[in-house]
C-alpha positions as a printed NumPy array, in Angstrom:
array([[-120.928,   69.632,  -81.895],
       [-119.618,   66.978,  -79.669],
       [-121.789,   66.253,  -76.536],
       [-119.746,   64.503,  -73.67 ],
       [-121.705,   63.248,  -70.708],
       [-119.551,   62.4  ,  -67.907],
       [-121.043,   60.432,  -65.005],
       [-119.829,   60.963,  -61.594],
       [-118.995,   57.681,  -59.777],
       [-117.61 ,   56.903,  -56.815],
       [-113.753,   56.657,  -56.311],
       [-111.551,   54.894,  -54.016],
       [-108.155,   56.345,  -53.948],
       [-104.987,   54.788,  -53.161],
       [-106.127,   51.159,  -52.917],
       [-103.527,   48.85 ,  -51.992],
       [-103.055,   45.916,  -54.989],
       [-100.754,   42.901,  -54.231],
       [ -99.657,   41.187,  -57.633],
       [ -97.438,   38.121,  -57.38 ],
       [ -96.555,   39.516,  -53.95 ],
       [ -95.718,   43.233,  -55.087],
       [ -97.797,   45.949,  -53.653],
       [ -99.153,   48.57 ,  -55.835],
       [-101.286,   51.431,  -55.299],
       [-104.471,   52.412,  -57.978],
       [-107.446,   54.893,  -57.822],
       [-110.411,   52.461,  -58.234],
       [-113.932,   53.771,  -59.661],
       [-116.795,   51.9  ,  -58.36 ],
       [-119.098,   50.214,  -60.857],
       [-122.06 ,   48.909,  -59.052],
       [-123.78 ,   45.823,  -60.356],
       [-121.437,   44.557,  -62.65 ],
       [-119.648,   41.719,  -60.69 ],
       [-116.048,   42.951,  -61.727],
       [-113.224,   42.265,  -59.186],
       [-110.974,   45.066,  -60.572],
       [-110.292,   46.904,  -63.911],
       [-106.841,   48.366,  -64.024],
       [-107.049,   51.219,  -66.633],
       [-104.912,   52.377,  -69.628],
       [-103.466,   55.232,  -67.248],
       [-102.271,   52.761,  -64.56 ],
       [-101.213,   50.035,  -67.076],
       [ -99.012,   52.251,  -68.963],
       [ -97.676,   53.71 ,  -66.066],
       [ -96.335,   50.548,  -64.889],
       [ -94.964,   49.1  ,  -68.218],
       [ -97.712,   46.421,  -68.622],
       [ -97.41 ,   44.331,  -71.829],
       [-100.234,   41.777,  -72.635],
       [ -99.583,   38.77 ,  -74.85 ],
       [-102.976,   37.304,  -75.48 ],
       [-101.515,   34.2  ,  -77.252],
       [ -99.516,   33.08 ,  -74.063],
       [-101.857,   34.626,  -71.581],
       [ -98.804,   36.142,  -69.844],
       [ -98.677,   39.454,  -68.462],
       [ -95.338,   41.793,  -68.04 ],
       [ -95.159,   44.724,  -65.73 ],
       [ -92.397,   46.58 ,  -64.078],
       [ -91.773,   46.173,  -60.131],
       [ -93.59 ,   48.709,  -58.046],
       [ -90.228,   50.916,  -57.286],
       [ -87.714,   50.101,  -60.245],
       [ -87.449,   49.408,  -63.769],
       [ -86.959,   45.729,  -63.777],
       [ -90.031,   43.683,  -65.085],
       [ -91.57 ,   40.347,  -64.103],
       [ -94.218,   38.094,  -65.704],
       [ -97.517,   36.711,  -64.669],
       [ -99.308,   33.73 ,  -65.778],
       [-102.824,   34.442,  -66.399],
       [-105.076,   31.269,  -65.88 ],
       [-106.415,   29.657,  -69.032],
       [-109.911,   29.161,  -69.678],
       [-109.758,   25.37 ,  -68.78 ],
       [-108.171,   26.374,  -65.627],
       [-110.881,   28.695,  -64.768],
       [-113.428,   25.759,  -65.676],
       [-111.834,   23.401,  -63.396],
       [-111.857,   25.921,  -60.608],
       [-115.533,   26.48 ,  -60.747],
       [-116.381,   22.799,  -60.795],
       [-114.337,   22.411,  -57.742],
       [-116.326,   25.061,  -55.789]])
């Protein structure tokens, strides 16, 4: 017998996200105390055609209102360390 426990966490619907100047909507679950900005789930990513290349730190996703895709370069660990040192 499989027991499934589902926690009821607060959700904020239709949150406007801007990625590289393109506007998207997402429903976000609030995860208190984790210090995480945003986690976009598998449903959101598959709905927007997201591909993640971990070797080059590049994400490809579709434009909000069409099928054309664009690339987003993620910061590398060195970039994050330098930014943290500058603060």
